[in-house]
N, C-alpha and C positions, 0 to 999 in steps of 0.2 A: 401682894396678890395671893389670894387663897389657892393652895395647891389642890388640884382636882383629884378626887378619890376614884380608884378603879371601880368600874361598874361590875355587876354580877356577870354580865355577858362577856366582859373582858377576862374575868377570872376563869370562866368556863372554857373560853377559846384558847387559853394559853397552853394547856396540856395537849389539846387537839392539834394546834399548829406545830408543837414539838414532835408529835408522832408523824405528822405529815412531812415535816422536814427530814425525819429519819428515813421515811420511805422514799422521798424524792432523791436522796443521795445514794441510796442502796443500789448495788448492781443487780442485773437481771437474775443471776444465779441465787443471790441472797433473797430476792423476792420469791423465787420459786421455792426455796427452802422454807421460808416463813409460812407460805401457804401449804406446803406439803406436810409440815409437822403438826398442823391443825387436824389432819386426818389421822386419828389415832390408830385406826385399823390398818392403814397403809404403813404407818411407822412400825407397828408390831409385825406386820408381814415382812418388812425390810429386815428386822432383827432375825426373823426366821431364816431369811435368805442368807444373811451373814453367817449364821450357824451352819447352813448347808455348805457354804463355800469354805468355811474352816475345815469341814470334813473333807472337802475336795483337796485341800492343801496337804493334809496329813491324815489319811484314812486309817493308817496303821495305829496311830495314837488312840483313836476311838475304838478300834477293833479289840476283841478279847482273845481271839485265836488266829492262827494262820488261815486265811480264807481258802487256801488250796489243800489244807490237811484233810485227808479222808480216813475214815474208819468205818467199815461195814457194820461193826457191832454197835456203833453209836447212831445208827440210822433212825430218823423220825423221833428223836427225843423232843418232847413237848417243851414249850417255853417255861422257864422257871420264874415264878413270881417272886419279886424282890421284896424284902421287908427292911425298913430302916431301924425298927425297934426289935431287939432280940433279948429276951430275959429281963425285960423291964428297963433296959438301957439302950442308948443310941449305939447300935452296932449293926451295920448293914449285913444282910445274909440272904441266902437263897436256899430253898429246900432241896435236899438230896433226892435224886431219882433212882429208882430201882427197876431194872428190866427183867422180864421173864418171857420165855418163848411160849406162845400159845400152841398147845399140842394139836389143836384141830386145824388152824390156819398156818401154823409154823411161822407166824409173824412175831417179831419182838414187840411186846407191849410194855409200856413204861408207866409207872405210878410214882407219885411223890411220897416221900417218907418225911412227914412233918416232924417226927422225933429227931431227925438228924438234919442239922443245918450246915451249910457251907459258908464260912465267914468271908466277907468281901472287904475290899479296901479301895481307896482312891489313890491314883498314881502308883500303880504296882509295876512289877517287873514281869516281862514276858519274852516273846520272841523278838529278835533283833531286826531292825529295819533302818533304811536311810531316810533322812529328813531332807527332802528337796535336793538330794544329791550332795548335801553340804557336810553332814556328819552322820554317824551311826549311833543309835540308842536302842534301849529295850524298854523305855518307859511307856506305859499305857494308862489311859484315863481310869479305867476300872478293871478289876479282875479279882481272883482269889487272893486272900490275905497271904497265903503261902504259895509262892510261885511253883514250888516243887510238889504241890499236892497231887495225888493220883486222880482225884475227881475234879473236873472243871465245871464251869457254869456256862449255860447256854441261854442267853437272854431272850432270843427269839426261836429257840429250838434248833434242830438240825434237819438237813434234807435227806434224800435217799442214799447219799454216799457218806453220811455222817459229818458233813461240813457245817460249820457254825453259820447260821443264817444272819445273825447280827453283824458279824465281821464281813460277810459277803455283801450285805446291804450297804455297809460303809464304802466298800470298793465300788459297788454299783452306783452309788451316789456320785462318786468322783467321775465315772465315765459318762453317765447320762447328763449330769449338770454341765460338764465340760463340752460335750457335743452340742448341746443347746446354745451355750454361750459363744463358742467358736463359730458355729454355723451362722448365728445372727450377726457377729462381727463381720464375717465375710459378706453376708447379704447387705449389711449397711454400707460397706465399702463399695460394692458393686452398684447398689441403689443410688447412693449419693453421687458417685462418679458418673454413671451413665445418665441418671436423671438430670444431673447438673449440666452435662454436655447437651442433652436434649433440650432443656429449657433455656439455656443461655445462648447457645449458638443457633439453634433452630435449623431451618433449611434441610438439606439432604441427611445430615446427621440425625436430626429430630425424626425425620421420616423413617429411617432405617431402624432406629432404636424403638420407636413406638410400634412398628410392625413386628419386631422380635418379641416385644412384651405381649402383644395381642396373641401371637402364636403360642407362647408359653402359657398364657392364662387360659387359652382355649383348650389346651390338652388336659385330659383327666389326670389329676394329680396322683392318685393312688396307683393306677396302672403304670404310670411313668416311673414312680419310685420302685415298684416291684420289678419292672423290666431292667432298670439300671442297676439295682442291687443284685438281682439274679445274674447279671452279666459279670459280676466280680468273680475272679478265679477262686475256687474253693480252697486252693492251697496257699492263699495269701495269709501272712501272719496277722494276728489280731491288731497290731499297731497300724499296719497298712489299711486294713479294713476300716478301722476307726477314722482315719483321715479321709478315706474314700466316701464313707457315709456322710461325714461332715461337709465335704465338697458337694455331694449330691443334694443335700438339704439346702445348702447355700445357693446352689445353682437354680433351684426352683423358687426360693423365697425372696428374691430381690425385686421382683417386678412391681409389687404393690408400693413399696417405698419409693421406687424410681418414679412412678406416676405422681406421687405426692410431692417429691422434690421438684419434678418438672413444673408442676403447677405453681409452687412457691417461687421458683426462679423466674417464671414468666411475669409474675407480679413484681418481684424485687428488682429485676434488671432495669426497670423504668424509674426506680427510686432515686432521690437526689444524691444519696451517699454513694451509690454505684456509679452514677454519672460523674461525680466529683473524683472518684478513684480513677476512672477512665481518662479524664482530662488531666490528672496529675501524672499520667504515664505509667500507671500500674499495669502489670501484665494480666492477661485474662486468668491465668492460673491463680495469681495472687488475689484477684478480685473474688474468684469463686471460693477459695479456701480461707481467706482472711476477712472477707466482708460479708458474703452472701450466706455461706453455710453457718457461721456463728449466729446469724440473725434468727435462725430457727433451730438451733442445736438442741434446745430443751424439748422441742417437739420430736426430733429424731430419737432422743433418748427415751422418751415416753413410748413411742411407737416400737422401738427395739425391745423394751421391757415386755410389751404385750406380745411380741413375736417369739420370745424365748420359750414360753410354755408350749407353743405350737410345735416348735422344733423338738422339745423333750417328748411330747406325745408321739410325734412322727417316728423318732428313733426307737422309743419303747415299742411301738406297734410293729415296726419292721423287725426288730430283734425278737419280739414275741412270736412272729410268724416264721422265724428262722432265716429271714432274708437280710437282716441287718448285721449288727455285731454278733459274732459267734463265739461259743465256748472254745478255748478256756478263758477268753476275756469275760469280764463281769460287768453287766449293766442291769438296769431295772427290767428291761425287756428280756434279757437272758435269764434272770432269776424267775421271771414269771412264766418261762417256758414249762417249768415243772407243773404249773397250775393248769396246763392244757388237759391233763388227764383227770377226769372227774372222780375217778376212784382214788387217785392220790390226794386230791383236795379233800375228799371225805375223810381220809385217814389222817391227813396233816394239813388242816386249814390254815395254819400259820405260814404256809408257803406263799400265800397271797399277800403277805405284809408289804412286799415291795410296791404293790399297787397303791397302798396308803401313802408311800413316799411320793409317788407320781402325783397323787391328788393334792397333797400338802404343797408340793413345790409349784404345781400349776396354779393353785388357788392363790398362793403367796405372790407369785409373779403377776397375776391378773390384778390383784388388789393394789400392789405397788404401781403397776402400770396405770391403773385408773387414777390413783393419787397423783402421779407425776403428770398425767395428761390434764387433770383439773388444775394442778398448780402451775403448769406451763401456759395455761390459757389466761391471758390478762383480763378477759371479759367474764370469767366464771365467778368472780367475787365482787 
């Protein structure tokens, strides 16, 4: 009997069925990742956020000077433009700056001296610091080739007290990015816990939680933040203020997620897998944490990613107004306080550079959040 030859349709369907089989056996997280990596803008934004959180872990490594070191004679040095090519060869350097006091205004005015260059190097030695409390080192990403050189380099210039803006921006990144992340983690815990109790148990618990949410959402957010932060004692140390601001932001930000979790729980508690878990004798806590929450964990992560930039802006706004994190602590909002004076901004516009950090971080989080939200939606593709 003659053996039948494969038809063209069979040949075309073979690769397709192989791809479908690969998708059918993949976990939900793997499907989300496959959809997320197709969004190149979201992937690039995720890499930017990874860089930000590397700075959060070891800001001293990326800093070029001690962020608290002051020198009145170095005030308002402009940013020094870096060059990778010096003398026709690959040799990073920065122009030297020369200061002279204006006889009329008595201000120190700085000009670059292109004839004199300051050689730079990667992985140089500088001031000592602790790495996550594990060990001590003096290694820095970039700095002058000669650690003992009398003249330093100021990548983003200096402020009114002669402090290096680049180094202070690195430490401000750690504070502002940590406040946003920790506040959202606390908000997610409160939102999932209270929203889950409200949606799963119902009854009097649902009534009380929903009325609390309605009260919190009806209050004007900014005046509440201002009132709560203004109530913090002025003599509190920066660390205590940091945690207080984080708790305040989390206390206000959990309500929206709680409403979403409640709605999902109302629909999930009638599903077959929840009823099967109840019939098998699983406790309510296990049903919520092991069966219901993982069913929409990707949605929670996407929502949380979109909430972090809101927290960052809130912290920066409060600190900018002097009601959030206060000096000597360093955050993006604290750094922008010097930009409140229009005369200072006109003299040293580079003091507004921390605002660019806020814009980049918020934009990156929003793009990643949009990418995760689309990837977590099974009906978006």
